[in-house]
VEXVO-166000 format. One line per 10 residues: number of its first residue (from 1); for each residue x negated, y negated, z negated of N, C-alpha, C. Coordinates in Angstrom, 3 decimals, padded with zeros to 6 digits, always signed. Atoms other than C-alpha are relative to their C-alpha. Example, Ala and Ser with C-alpha at 12.3 -4.5 7.8 and 13.67 -1.06 7.14 Angstrom:
1 = -000.890/+001.190/+000.000/-012.300/+004.500/-007.800/-000.900/-001.200/+000.000 | +000.820/+001.190/+000.060/-013.670/+001.060/-007.140/+000.770/-001.090/-000.730
% end
This chain:
1 = -000.301/-000.177/+001.411/-051.153/-170.784/-000.568/+001.505/-000.013/-000.245 | -001.447/+000.079/+000.200/-047.516/-171.854/-000.410/+000.677/+001.249/+000.533 | -000.589/-001.203/-000.565/-046.785/-168.861/+001.794/-000.118/+001.164/-000.981 | +000.169/-001.078/+000.972/-048.233/-166.456/-000.783/+000.936/-000.187/-001.187 | -000.901/+000.275/+001.121/-046.225/-168.158/-003.502/+001.432/+000.364/+000.368 | -001.346/-000.333/-000.469/-043.050/-167.781/-001.452/+000.194/+001.509/+000.070 | -000.061/-001.461/-000.082/-043.804/-164.109/-000.803/+000.054/+000.614/-001.394 | +000.109/-000.558/+001.353/-044.614/-163.508/-004.479/+001.261/-000.185/-000.836 | -001.132/+000.368/+000.853/-041.477/-165.114/-005.911/+001.006/+001.133/-000.251 | -000.982/-001.056/+000.294/-038.983/-162.226/-005.427/-000.607/+001.170/-000.786
11 = +000.647/-001.080/+000.749/-041.505/-159.688/-006.742/-000.203/-000.403/-001.456 | +000.150/+000.499/+001.370/-042.224/-161.844/-009.773/+001.346/+000.013/-000.715 | -001.339/-000.014/+000.593/-038.485/-162.205/-010.360/+000.413/+001.420/-000.347 | -000.333/-001.405/+000.266/-038.036/-158.428/-010.097/-000.764/+000.506/-001.220 | +000.800/-000.415/+001.158/-040.880/-157.826/-012.552/+000.557/-000.625/-001.270 | -000.563/+000.686/+001.165/-039.372/-160.405/-014.907/+001.309/+000.654/-000.429 | -001.283/-000.641/+000.311/-035.921/-158.805/-014.689/-000.213/+001.360/-000.667 | +000.321/-001.304/+000.595/-037.412/-155.378/-015.450/-000.522/-000.186/-001.424 | +000.579/+000.263/+001.314/-039.385/-156.820/-018.366/+001.068/-000.417/-001.008 | -001.078/+000.447/+000.886/-036.322/-158.540/-019.823/+000.884/+001.184/-000.385
21 = -000.873/-001.146/+000.259/-034.205/-155.406/-019.471/-000.639/+000.980/-000.974 | +000.703/-000.927/+000.892/-036.856/-153.342/-021.260/-000.575/-000.657/-001.238 | +000.545/+000.766/+001.121/-037.705/-156.073/-023.791/-001.522/+000.148/-000.060 | +001.445/-000.193/-000.118/-041.331/-155.911/-022.569/-000.672/-001.189/+000.695 | +000.584/+001.167/-000.649/-042.220/-159.475/-021.604/-001.517/-000.043/-000.156 | +001.449/+000.053/+000.242/-045.679/-159.345/-023.201/-000.721/+001.132/+000.716 | +000.633/-001.148/-000.662/-046.456/-155.879/-021.839/-000.124/-000.255/+001.502 | +000.060/+000.287/-001.426/-045.606/-156.985/-018.297/-000.999/-001.110/+000.293 | +001.031/+001.030/-000.176/-047.762/-160.087/-018.726/-001.370/+000.652/+000.063 | +001.296/-000.693/+000.040/-050.678/-157.839/-019.644/-000.230/+000.822/+001.261
31 = +000.152/-000.837/-001.189/-050.028/-155.436/-016.767/-000.252/-000.844/+001.249 | +000.165/+000.832/-001.189/-049.684/-158.172/-014.162/-001.327/-000.744/-000.007 | +001.299/+000.666/+000.110/-052.754/-160.018/-015.456/-001.116/+000.967/+000.415 | +000.980/-001.018/-000.352/-054.756/-156.785/-015.170/+000.034/+000.285/+001.497 | -000.127/-000.285/-001.430/-053.412/-156.020/-011.687/-000.527/-001.160/+000.845 | +000.512/+001.165/-000.729/-054.198/-159.570/-010.535/-001.520/-000.003/-000.014 | +001.452/-000.034/+000.122/-057.748/-159.214/-011.810/-000.591/+001.115/+000.874 | +000.503/-001.144/-000.765/-058.244/-155.780/-010.232/+000.093/-000.281/+001.500 | -000.169/+000.226/-001.440/-056.843/-156.798/-006.828/-000.770/-001.225/+000.493 | +000.833/+001.142/-000.382/-058.970/-159.976/-006.858/-001.471/+000.385/+000.103
41 = +001.371/-000.482/-000.094/-062.146/-157.901/-007.094/-000.376/+000.127/+001.481 | +000.430/+000.009/-001.400/-064.151/-158.194/-003.863/+000.077/+001.388/+000.643 | -000.033/-001.356/-000.553/-064.426/-154.419/-003.398/+001.431/+000.435/+000.288 | -001.402/-000.372/-000.191/-060.692/-153.861/-003.866/+000.612/-000.827/+001.126 | -000.525/+000.851/-001.072/-059.875/-156.836/-001.629/-000.419/+000.523/+001.372 | +000.455/-000.513/-001.295/-062.010/-155.360/+001.145/+000.704/+001.309/+000.352 | -000.750/-001.232/-000.257/-060.262/-151.994/+000.745/+001.412/-000.323/+000.483 | -001.368/+000.369/-000.378/-056.846/-153.668/+000.948/+000.049/-000.563/+001.416 | +000.031/+000.603/-001.323/-057.897/-155.502/+004.105/-000.519/+000.917/+001.090 | +000.565/-000.937/-000.965/-059.361/-152.436/+005.800/+001.103/+000.932/+000.508
51 = -001.097/-000.789/-000.582/-056.800/-150.877/+008.134/-000.329/+001.483/+000.090 | +000.366/-001.411/-000.111/-058.792/-147.627/+008.285/+000.142/+000.757/-001.327 | -000.203/-000.641/+001.302/-058.188/-146.946/+004.574/+001.501/+000.096/-000.260 | -001.428/-000.228/+000.240/-054.802/-145.419/+003.822/+000.469/-000.790/-001.221 | -000.593/+000.753/+001.101/-052.524/-147.460/+001.593/+000.048/+000.844/-001.267 | -000.057/-000.893/+001.158/-052.097/-144.439/-000.686/-001.327/+000.104/-000.714 | +001.347/-000.060/+000.597/-055.855/-144.312/-001.245/-000.278/-001.278/-000.797 | +000.184/+001.284/+000.702/-055.918/-148.010/-002.189/+000.797/+000.011/-001.306 | -000.835/-000.093/+001.205/-053.055/-147.428/-004.635/-000.661/+000.899/-001.035 | +000.672/-000.919/+000.932/-054.904/-144.469/-006.159/-001.185/-000.662/-000.683
61 = +001.159/+000.696/+000.585/-058.008/-146.594/-006.669/+000.473/-001.030/-001.024 | -000.510/+001.036/+000.920/-056.033/-149.457/-008.255/+000.545/+000.648/-001.275 | -000.577/-000.667/+001.168/-054.103/-147.099/-010.538/-001.093/+000.678/-000.828 | +001.113/-000.610/+000.719/-057.331/-145.308/-011.425/-000.771/-001.010/-000.824 | +000.710/+001.059/+000.729/-059.027/-148.548/-012.416/+000.828/-000.460/-001.192 | -000.879/+000.477/+001.074/-056.018/-149.616/-014.493/+000.218/+001.059/-001.077 | -000.152/-001.087/+000.963/-055.736/-146.209/-016.152/+001.328/-000.048/-000.720 | -001.221/-000.057/+000.799/-053.244/-145.966/-018.984/+000.491/-001.377/-000.456 | -000.456/+001.348/+000.344/-052.879/-149.743/-019.210/+001.277/-000.384/+000.763 | -001.265/+000.190/-000.705/-049.943/-149.461/-016.798/+000.962/+001.095/-000.417
71 = -001.002/-001.031/+000.267/-046.731/-147.711/-017.767/+000.538/+000.496/+001.344 | -000.522/-000.582/-001.238/-044.760/-145.674/-015.227/+000.681/-001.039/+000.884 | -000.673/+001.043/-000.775/-042.690/-148.682/-014.184/-001.027/-000.908/+000.673 | +001.076/+000.806/-000.580/-045.863/-150.709/-013.638/-000.661/+000.702/+001.166 | +000.590/-000.784/-001.102/-047.317/-147.928/-011.502/+000.928/+000.010/+001.206 | -000.969/+000.030/-001.102/-044.134/-147.799/-009.438/+000.025/-001.374/+000.671 | +000.042/+001.361/-000.535/-044.314/-151.572/-009.033/-001.168/-000.137/+000.982 | +001.173/+000.034/-000.881/-047.800/-151.185/-007.533/+000.313/+000.744/+001.300 | -000.336/-000.786/-001.197/-046.511/-148.524/-005.138/+000.946/-000.766/+000.930 | -000.941/+000.798/-000.802/-043.632/-150.756/-003.988/-000.745/-001.137/+000.700
81 = +000.787/+001.075/-000.609/-046.041/-153.643/-003.401/-000.846/+000.536/+001.148 | +000.844/-000.596/-001.042/-048.340/-151.356/-001.419/+000.820/+000.363/+001.235 | -000.864/-000.371/-001.124/-045.489/-150.019/+000.727/+000.403/-001.211/+000.832 | -000.410/+001.235/-000.674/-044.539/-153.603/+001.562/-001.193/-000.887/+000.375 | +001.233/+000.730/-000.339/-048.172/-154.680/+002.139/-000.089/-001.330/-000.756 | -000.009/+001.208/+000.826/-047.983/-157.158/-000.736/-000.978/+000.059/-001.183 | +000.967/-000.079/+001.105/-050.832/-156.062/-003.033/-000.849/-001.267/-000.089 | +000.843/+001.192/-000.026/-052.756/-159.160/-001.955/+000.627/-001.213/-000.687 | -000.636/+001.139/+000.669/-050.212/-161.456/-003.633/+000.164/+000.234/-001.509 | -000.142/-000.266/+001.435/-050.550/-159.926/-007.106/-000.436/-001.175/-000.881
91 = +000.305/+001.174/+000.841/-052.357/-163.016/-008.511/+001.142/-001.020/-000.026 | -001.128/+000.944/-000.051/-049.455/-165.198/-007.348/+001.218/+000.560/-000.724 | -001.104/-000.633/+000.727/-046.926/-162.691/-008.702/-000.208/-000.187/-001.496 | +000.301/+000.147/+001.429/-048.655/-162.780/-012.093/+000.222/-001.438/-000.467 | -000.178/+001.413/+000.372/-048.698/-166.593/-012.130/+001.477/-000.380/-000.041 | -001.433/+000.316/-000.040/-045.038/-166.861/-011.137/+000.735/+000.677/-001.160 | -000.593/-000.722/+001.127/-044.081/-164.225/-013.719/-000.214/-000.791/-001.292 | +000.288/+000.773/+001.217/-045.800/-166.294/-016.429/+000.852/-001.253/-000.075 | -000.895/+001.165/-000.033/-043.766/-169.288/-015.320/+001.401/+000.400/-000.468 | -001.320/-000.480/+000.413/-040.524/-167.304/-015.674/+000.017/+000.318/-001.492
101 = +000.074/-000.364/+001.421/-041.644/-165.991/-019.052/-000.010/-001.255/-000.882 | +000.068/+001.239/+000.777/-042.520/-169.469/-020.339/+001.356/-000.700/-000.036 | -001.336/+000.597/-000.036/-039.125/-170.759/-019.208/+000.950/+000.731/-000.948 | -000.896/-000.802/+000.842/-037.319/-167.909/-020.969/-000.317/-000.166/-001.480 | +000.411/+000.105/+001.406/-039.332/-168.274/-024.163/-000.102/-001.443/-000.472 | +000.079/+001.436/+000.313/-039.228/-172.085/-024.046/-001.374/-000.357/-000.573 | +001.371/+000.295/+000.410/-043.009/-172.346/-024.287/-000.730/-000.708/+001.135 | +000.873/+000.621/-000.992/-045.694/-174.345/-022.517/-001.418/-000.006/-000.572 | +001.396/+000.105/+000.409/-049.454/-174.247/-022.601/-000.513/-001.341/+000.486 | +000.516/+001.319/-000.334/-051.012/-177.681/-022.693/-001.516/+000.013/-000.128
111 = +001.434/+000.176/+000.080/-054.606/-178.642/-022.058/-000.277/-001.450/-000.340 | +000.429/+001.352/+000.311/-056.251/-181.655/-023.607/-001.517/-000.050/+000.168 | +001.429/+000.227/-000.194/-059.628/-182.908/-022.472/-000.326/-001.334/-000.641 | +000.388/+001.223/+000.698/-061.330/-185.468/-024.676/-001.511/-000.164/+000.068 | +001.431/+000.283/-000.061/-064.719/-187.135/-024.778/-000.751/+000.644/-001.162 | +000.603/-000.591/+001.198/-065.385/-185.704/-028.238/+000.921/+001.090/-000.532 | -000.867/-001.052/+000.567/-064.123/-182.620/-030.101/+001.116/-000.606/-000.851 | -001.144/+000.458/+000.793/-060.659/-183.127/-031.604/+000.059/+000.774/-001.308 | -000.174/-000.667/+001.287/-060.062/-182.365/-035.267/+001.269/+000.834/+000.042 | -001.220/-000.802/+000.084/-057.428/-179.835/-036.262/+001.228/-000.892/-000.170
121 = -001.122/+000.918/+000.227/-055.220/-182.698/-037.445/+000.389/-000.714/+001.295 | -000.295/+000.667/-001.269/-055.527/-184.493/-034.099/+000.690/+000.962/+000.966 | -000.626/-000.995/-000.867/-054.698/-181.304/-032.206/+001.438/+000.263/-000.431 | -001.347/-000.242/+000.499/-051.675/-180.691/-034.440/+000.924/-001.175/+000.317 | -000.783/+001.194/-000.330/-050.494/-184.269/-033.867/+000.416/+000.038/+001.481 | -000.316/-000.100/-001.430/-050.672/-183.745/-030.078/+001.052/+001.084/+000.230 | -000.971/-001.099/-000.139/-048.807/-180.428/-030.373/+001.388/-000.470/-000.412 | -001.304/+000.458/+000.493/-046.011/-182.018/-032.420/+000.627/-001.018/+000.946 | -000.525/+001.009/-000.934/-045.669/-184.970/-030.019/+000.499/+000.660/+001.284 | -000.427/-000.692/-001.220/-045.495/-182.634/-027.010/+001.256/+000.839/-000.241
131 = -001.212/-000.765/+000.320/-042.909/-180.431/-028.757/+001.229/-000.888/+000.091 | -001.121/+000.939/-000.022/-040.668/-183.454/-029.189/+000.301/-000.434/+001.440 | -000.190/+000.505/-001.362/-041.218/-184.727/-025.646/+000.522/+001.079/+000.953 | -000.339/-001.054/-000.945/-040.865/-181.359/-023.888/+001.109/+000.929/-000.479 | -001.027/-000.887/+000.540/-038.432/-179.566/-026.201/-000.382/+001.463/+000.087 | +000.514/-001.369/-000.106/-040.605/-176.448/-026.160/-001.073/+000.229/-001.060 | +001.141/-000.350/+000.829/-043.084/-174.593/-028.295/-001.254/-000.247/+000.826 | +001.200/+000.388/-000.724/-046.574/-175.750/-027.368/-001.216/+000.710/-000.576 | +001.335/-000.463/+000.391/-049.931/-174.018/-027.444/-000.978/-000.942/+000.677 | +000.924/+001.015/-000.481/-052.907/-176.282/-026.977/-001.391/+000.582/+000.176
141 = +001.399/-000.328/-000.263/-056.290/-175.679/-025.387/-000.750/-001.313/+000.069 | +000.770/+001.247/+000.038/-058.761/-178.404/-026.234/-001.392/+000.236/+000.569 | +001.343/-000.056/-000.564/-061.919/-179.015/-024.223/-000.644/-001.375/-000.112 | +000.747/+001.252/+000.028/-064.622/-181.657/-024.264/-000.474/-000.295/+001.412 | +000.439/+000.464/-001.315/-065.291/-183.657/-021.090/-000.599/-001.388/-000.200 | +000.682/+001.263/+000.295/-067.892/-186.368/-021.624/+000.231/-001.063/+001.066 | -000.238/+000.979/-001.062/-067.025/-188.013/-018.289/+001.222/-000.864/-000.284 | -001.196/+000.767/+000.368/-063.794/-189.229/-019.887/-000.383/-001.291/-000.717 | +000.565/+001.129/+000.741/-065.900/-191.697/-021.957/+000.674/-000.154/-001.350 | -000.758/+000.130/+001.239/-063.179/-192.073/-024.585/+001.451/+000.338/+000.274
151 = -001.396/-000.357/-000.173/-059.562/-191.134/-025.186/+000.152/+001.457/+000.371 | -000.270/-001.390/-000.355/-058.026/-187.984/-023.733/+000.938/+000.059/+001.198 | -000.936/-000.295/-001.079/-056.163/-186.462/-020.804/+000.736/+001.265/-000.406 | -000.827/-001.138/+000.401/-053.252/-184.153/-021.618/+000.767/+000.485/+001.224 | -000.755/-000.621/-001.098/-051.759/-181.719/-019.084/+000.876/+001.094/-000.591 | -000.951/-001.022/+000.446/-048.639/-179.663/-019.809/+000.986/+000.222/+001.134 | -000.843/-000.241/-001.169/-046.999/-178.102/-016.768/-000.237/-001.099/+001.018 | +000.112/+001.086/-000.978/-046.282/-180.963/-014.344/-000.315/-001.341/-000.648 | +000.240/+001.244/+000.727/-046.790/-183.614/-017.029/-001.492/-000.251/-000.169 | +001.387/+000.416/+000.218/-050.120/-185.466/-017.046/+000.039/-001.349/-000.698
161 = +000.105/+001.256/+000.738/-050.834/-188.147/-019.624/-001.479/-000.350/-000.052 | +001.403/+000.407/-000.068/-054.088/-189.965/-018.893/-000.216/-001.175/-000.929 | +000.322/+001.032/+000.974/-055.120/-191.879/-021.967/-001.503/-000.158/-000.131 | +001.461/+000.068/+000.043/-058.799/-191.790/-021.068/-000.479/-001.389/+000.380 | +000.604/+001.277/-000.358/-061.061/-194.811/-020.798/-000.285/-000.023/+001.500 | +000.294/-000.034/-001.437/-062.165/-193.688/-017.324/+001.283/-000.156/+000.816 | -001.280/+000.155/-000.682/-058.508/-193.423/-016.265/+000.492/-001.433/-000.043 | -000.409/+001.398/+000.132/-057.768/-196.907/-017.588/-000.849/-000.902/+000.890 | +000.880/+000.790/-000.866/-060.806/-198.297/-015.735/+000.388/+000.173/+001.471 | -000.438/-000.232/-001.382/-059.592/-196.699/-012.496/+001.275/-000.781/+000.302
171 = -001.241/+000.759/-000.187/-056.149/-198.268/-012.965/-000.311/-001.494/+000.124 | +000.384/+001.409/-000.035/-057.762/-201.655/-013.642/-000.624/-000.345/+001.359 | +000.654/+000.242/-001.298/-059.922/-201.371/-010.503/+001.048/-000.017/+001.124 | -001.041/-000.041/-001.017/-056.876/-200.451/-008.416/+000.847/-001.268/-000.029 | -000.793/+001.227/+000.118/-054.932/-203.433/-009.767/-000.775/-001.228/+000.491 | +000.829/+001.144/-000.445/-057.820/-205.808/-009.061/-000.110/-000.045/+001.514 | +000.112/-000.056/-001.447/-057.961/-204.633/-005.456/+001.300/-000.361/+000.715 | -001.295/+000.353/-000.618/-054.292/-205.484/-004.846/+000.071/-001.450/+000.321
% end
């Protein structure tokens, strides 16, 4: 996994630089998300891994599936990846690109898992607290996880705040065993 991430990084940076220059950050997000999905399909993956299928044929299939959802620069990006045998890292390229985009736009997507559904007011309170702590715009995805018992677990990038009852019980058990 780390190897794919390392391989993907310069391509993601190149895509980001192109997107910034063309003021098309959102469009490139959409294109890379689509390409990651298409190249993750089992049929396409098997074509990419089959040495008897010409690279140009694989590119034609990918571009055909994507249709007009890719602009000319996006199509050229696919061709460059194919020439360098890097189509298989498109999911990692897309993920890394989103990281660069979030950094540039000073945004973060946070997830909160709670034992019960959160009200709009509670979600807004979490968003405001994270904005202050992280210095970024925050979008929040709230899910229900009954195994938490009570409280919530918030994840935003590398930050994890475990305010769950189950998390507190685990900490207590660990302290008792010391």
